[in-house]
C-alpha positions in Angstrom: 164.2 67.8 29.2 165.6 69.3 26.0 164.0 72.0 23.8 165.4 72.0 20.3 166.7 74.8 18.0 163.5 75.1 16.0 161.2 75.7 19.0 160.1 79.3 19.9 158.2 80.0 23.1 156.6 83.3 23.9 155.2 83.7 27.4 156.0 82.0 30.7 158.0 78.8 30.9 158.0 77.0 34.3 158.8 73.5 35.5 160.0 71.2 38.1 162.8 69.4 36.2 166.2 70.3 34.7 165.9 71.9 31.3 168.3 72.4 28.3 167.2 75.1 25.8 168.6 75.3 22.3 165.7 77.4 20.7 164.2 80.8 21.4 162.3 82.0 24.5 160.8 85.4 25.1 159.1 86.1 28.4 159.9 84.5 31.8 161.6 81.2 32.8 161.0 79.9 36.3 162.8 76.7 37.4 163.5 77.7 41.1 164.6 74.2 42.2 166.2 73.0 39.0 169.1 73.6 36.6 168.7 75.6 33.4 171.3 75.1 30.6 171.2 77.6 27.8 172.7 75.8 24.9 175.1 77.3 22.3 172.3 78.0 19.7 169.8 79.4 22.2 168.6 83.0 22.1 166.8 83.9 25.2 165.0 87.2 26.0 163.6 86.6 29.4 163.8 87.1 33.2 165.2 83.8 34.6 164.8 82.3 38.0 166.5 79.0 38.6 168.6 77.0 41.1 171.5 76.9 38.8 172.1 78.5 35.3 174.8 77.3 32.9 175.0 79.7 29.9 176.6 78.7 26.6 174.3 80.7 24.3 172.9 84.3 24.5 170.5 85.8 27.1 169.0 89.3 27.3 167.4 89.9 30.7 168.1 89.5 34.4 169.0 86.2 36.0 168.5 85.2 39.6 169.8 81.9 40.9 169.8 80.2 44.3 173.1 78.3 44.0 175.4 79.0 41.0 175.6 81.0 37.7 178.1 79.8 35.2 178.9 81.4 31.9 181.1 79.4 29.6 183.3 80.4 26.7 181.2 81.7 23.9 178.3 82.5 26.2 177.0 86.1 26.4 174.6 88.0 28.5 173.1 91.5 28.6 171.5 92.0 32.0 172.1 91.7 35.7 173.0 88.5 37.6 172.1 87.8 41.2 173.8 84.6 42.5 175.8 83.5 45.6 178.4 81.8 43.4 179.6 82.8 39.9 182.0 81.2 37.4 183.0 83.0 34.2 185.2 81.4 31.6 187.7 83.2 29.4 185.9 84.3 26.2 182.5 84.8 28.0 180.7 88.1 27.8 178.7 89.7 30.5 177.2 93.2 30.1 175.5 94.1 33.4 175.8 94.1 37.2 176.7 91.2 39.4 175.1 90.9 42.9 176.4 88.2 45.2 174.1 88.0 48.2 175.5 86.4 51.3 179.1 87.5 50.6 180.9 90.1 52.7 184.0 92.2 52.0 187.0 91.6 54.3 186.4 94.9 56.0 182.7 94.2 56.7 183.5 90.7 57.9 186.2 91.9 60.4 185.1 92.1 64.0 184.8 95.5 65.5 188.0 96.9 67.2 187.9 96.7 71.0 187.2 100.0 72.8 190.0 101.2 75.1 189.2 102.8 78.5 191.8 105.1 80.1 191.5 105.7 83.9 192.9 108.9 85.5 195.5 108.3 88.3 
């Protein structure tokens, strides 16, 4: 489904299909099992929950995704992102924190060192 440039939505937007936004949305967007594409002319001020978000326009608010967050060249965001996978193109702008649940640092992922026992003779 596509939402054109001249459309403005204030409130909560939810659905069970992939959505491409080109207009304005203020409020909350919930597409937990679907892909949200924020088009180049879109201006979104909302909390977003989706399976995947592809950002080419501008978002103000936090984004939480199940699979992948992708911000392409020309896309911009002011807010925090929570996603297991993130892709960011050269020329994209992200002002906020990134949280990647399910990932571990190399140190945290390393097995514990074996304990040594010394016996007196």
